[in-house]
MIROKE-985491 format. One record per residue (C-alpha): residue in one letter; x, y, z. Coordinates in steps of 0.02 Angstrom, whole numbers, padded with zeros to 5 digits, always signed. Last residue first. Example, Ala and Ser with C-alpha at 12.3 -4.5 7.8 and 13.67 -1.06 7.14 Angstrom:
REM MIROKE-985491
S+00684-00053+00357/A+00615-00225+00390/
END
This chain:
REM MIROKE-985491
R-01283-00443-00823/A-01229-00276-00895/A-01377-00158-00912/A-01412-00107-01091/R-01541+00028-01058/R-01676+00088-01175/I-01782+00218-01089/P-01958+00211-01158/T-02023+00381-01214/S-02114+00506-01105/R-02015+00650-01182/D-01968+00709-01008/L-01923+00531-00962/A-01800+00524-01107/L-01720+00690-01063/W-01717+00632-00883/I-01617+00477-00926/P-01503+00563-01052/D-01447+00699-00929/D-01401+00848-01038/F-01349+00959-00892/L-01481+01094-00920/R-01614+00976-00986/G-01590+00857-00840/L-01592+01006-00721/D-01769+01051-00778/V-01826+00870-00785/A-01759+00835-00610/M-01836+00993-00535/A-02005+00953-00613/R-01988+00777-00544/L-01950+00844-00370/A-02103+00957-00371/Q-02216+00818-00435/W-02138+00700-00307/L-02186+00818-00167/K-02364+00829-00232/A-02377+00639-00233/R-02303+00631-00057/E-02435+00755+00003/E-02574+00650-00073/A-02504+00490+00003/S-02508+00575+00173/T-02358+00626+00275/L-02377+00603+00463/Q-02323+00421+00479/S-02170+00436+00366/P-02104+00597+00441/Y-02018+00680+00291/S-01860+00669+00187/V-01819+00752+00021/A-01693+00670-00093/V-01564+00711-00227/G-01429+00590-00282/I-01279+00650-00381/T-01193+00583-00536/E-01039+00652-00625/N-01020+00589-00804/T-00916+00746-00839/D-01001+00805-01000/R-01163+00709-00967/R-01202+00777-00795/T-01301+00641-00709/L-01451+00662-00594/A-01523+00536-00473/F-01695+00538-00393/G-01771+00544-00221/L-01921+00527-00108/S-01898+00500+00078/G-01977+00420+00231/V-01928+00434+00413/G-02007+00347+00562/P-01860+00229+00583/L-01700+00286+00494/S-01608+00184+00360/E-01771+00101+00309/N-01931+00173+00380/S-01996+00219+00207/A-01893+00238+00048/E-01948+00301-00123/S-01863+00318-00292/Y-01943+00385-00451/G-01848+00390-00616/T-01996+00290-00685/R-01927+00137-00775/R-01751+00142-00704/I-01824+00163-00530/E-01935+00011-00557/A-01787-00096-00611/I-01686-00040-00459/R-01828-00094-00345/A-01826-00268-00420/M-01636-00269-00410/L-01645-00237-00223/A-01768-00379-00194/T-01655-00500-00290/L-01501-00437-00198/N-01572-00477-00028/R-01677-00406+00114/P-01721-00242+00029/A-01764-00115+00164/S-01934-00111+00251/P-01892-00243+00383/S-01740-00138+00434/I-01553-00132+00401/A-01520-00320+00390/P-01352-00322+00302/L-01354-00379+00120/P-01268-00549+00105/K-01148-00518+00026/P-01101-00335+00027/M-01154-00241-00131/R-01026-00164-00246/A-01002-00312-00364/R-01189-00338-00382/I-01214-00155-00428/D-01074-00160-00556/A-01145-00317-00637/D-01317-00237-00650/G-01250-00082-00737/L-01250+00082-00643/R-01377+00224-00651/A-01494+00125-00539/L-01364+00135-00401/M-01389+00323-00399/A-01577+00304-00376/R-01546+00172-00243/G-01441+00296-00144/N-01570+00433-00173/S-01706+00328-00092/T-01602+00252+00046/A-01574+00070+00098/F-01467+00010-00051/A-01349+00157-00028/P-01293+00101+00144/A-01266+00264+00240/R-01123+00386+00258/V-01122+00552+00351/G-01011+00687+00277/P-01144+00822+00279/P-01266+00812+00427/T-01419+00697+00436/V-01567+00800+00496/V-01719+00718+00574/Q-01857+00848+00574/L-02026+00874+00657/P-02054+01062+00670/N-02072+01084+00481/S-01964+01223+00409/G-01846+01118+00306/P-01657+01109+00315/V-01561+01097+00151/V-01416+00975+00177/R-01268+00957+00060/L-01138+00823+00025/V-01210+00668+00109/V-01111+00511+00067/Q-01197+00359-00009/E-01123+00189+00020/A-01090+00032-00083/G-00939+00107-00170/D-00946+00294-00143/L-01106+00369-00215/V-01142+00553-00198/S-01272+00646-00096/I-01385+00798-00102/Y-01513+00809+00037/G-01676+00899+00070/T-01777+00932+00228/H-01966+00958+00218/G-02062+01122+00228/T-02146+01088+00060/K-02121+01254-00031/A-01959+01303+00054/C-01893+01126+00027/V-01932+01131-00159/A-01852+01303-00180/R-01700+01246-00083/L-01685+01097-00200/R-01667+01213-00349/Q-01521+01303-00267/E-01443+01140-00209/A-01449+01071-00387/L-01365+01231-00446/A-01227+01213-00318/V-01202+01028-00354/F-01174+01057-00540/D-01085+01222-00509/N-00947+01133-00414/Q-00827+01278-00386/T-00892+01348-00222/R-00913+01184-00128/H-00754+01106-00195/L-00656+01261-00145/R-00733+01256+00028/G-00680+01075+00049/L-00504+01113-00011/E-00488+01258+00111/F-00556+01153+00255/V-00436+01010+00218/L-00292+01136+00209/L-00341+01208+00378/G-00316+01043+00466/P-00431+00899+00511/R-00413+00852+00695/Y-00276+00764+00794/R-00267+00729+00981/R-00118+00787+01083/T-00241+00831+01223/L-00156+00993+01273/A-00073+01059+01114/D-00216+00999+01002/Q-00142+00936+00840/E-00189+00995+00665/L-00202+00886+00511/L-00193+00911+00322/G-00072+01056+00345/C+00085+00977+00270/E+00172+00960+00440/K+00018+00882+00521/L+00004+00749+00386/Q+00190+00712+00410/R+00170+00694+00598/L+00021+00578+00576/L+00125+00475+00454/R+00269+00455+00576/S+00158+00412+00723/T+00065+00281+00621/S+00227+00206+00553/S+00294+00179+00729/K+00132+00118+00807/P+00103-00017+00677/K-00058-00008+00574/G-00218-00098+00623/T-00323+00039+00542/L-00454+00078+00674/R-00356+00027+00830/I-00192+00105+00771/V-00284+00264+00719/D-00373+00277+00886/A-00211+00247+00982/N-00125+00389+00890/S-00270+00500+00940/I-00424+00557+00844/E-00534+00711+00839/P-00700+00738+00749/Q-00764+00565+00802/H-00955+00564+00799/P-00955+00665+00637/A-00817+00551+00569/F-00628+00552+00556/C-00545+00384+00527/R-00558+00413+00340/L-00411+00534+00354/I-00302+00390+00417/E-00349+00278+00270/I-00314+00421+00152/A-00138+00440+00224/N-00104+00254+00207/D-00162+00255+00026/L-00050+00405-00009/A+00099+00317+00071/S+00069+00172-00048/M+00000+00000+00000/
END
């Protein structure tokens, strides 16, 4: 494994519930020797990727990580424009919106648009979740070939909740429906009491794909309200699909069958 791989593995030790880490944390989480861990942490600190608390000696992400993250946020017009349109949907419905990306078998939250409804469960940016058990995660998976999906999924699928797909066959059935309609729904899957509607969007020139979803209290949101929410999300998807030349949404907008040669 290269030095870069080792550095990335250390940076992945940080999480919302663990914003600071010690030498011992890294050794426990990565299984790396104490000597090489100490050396690499020192190097990451020297180049600005990590900072070290003078009292606790624990490490946290450095200024360079913040600067790179802010640069990504300001320069990615694809995500920024999707966030702008999502804000309009959330302002209209009062529900919370999310923009995520796919990383292997997981989705990672990039942006959160808080709603105005008093009952909210907000998942902050950077949090990961199994893609197969979320609406926008499944929508992004549906953009992949069948063989790619099967290769990414853990075997067997973990038991997330009774509402989530229990096995690959059940997952692929939901994927097929998403490919047909563009519509993705989850209810009481990754979070109990929470439902969501989502879709995926691909920018043709860069092949970048994001997942967009709006979450709501599953027991308090009627079928009529969910239908109105999907109308708003679908209008957003079609509008952005035209702008970024997304072939799936261009086809759905024309109400023509989407021909897809999924690898099997």
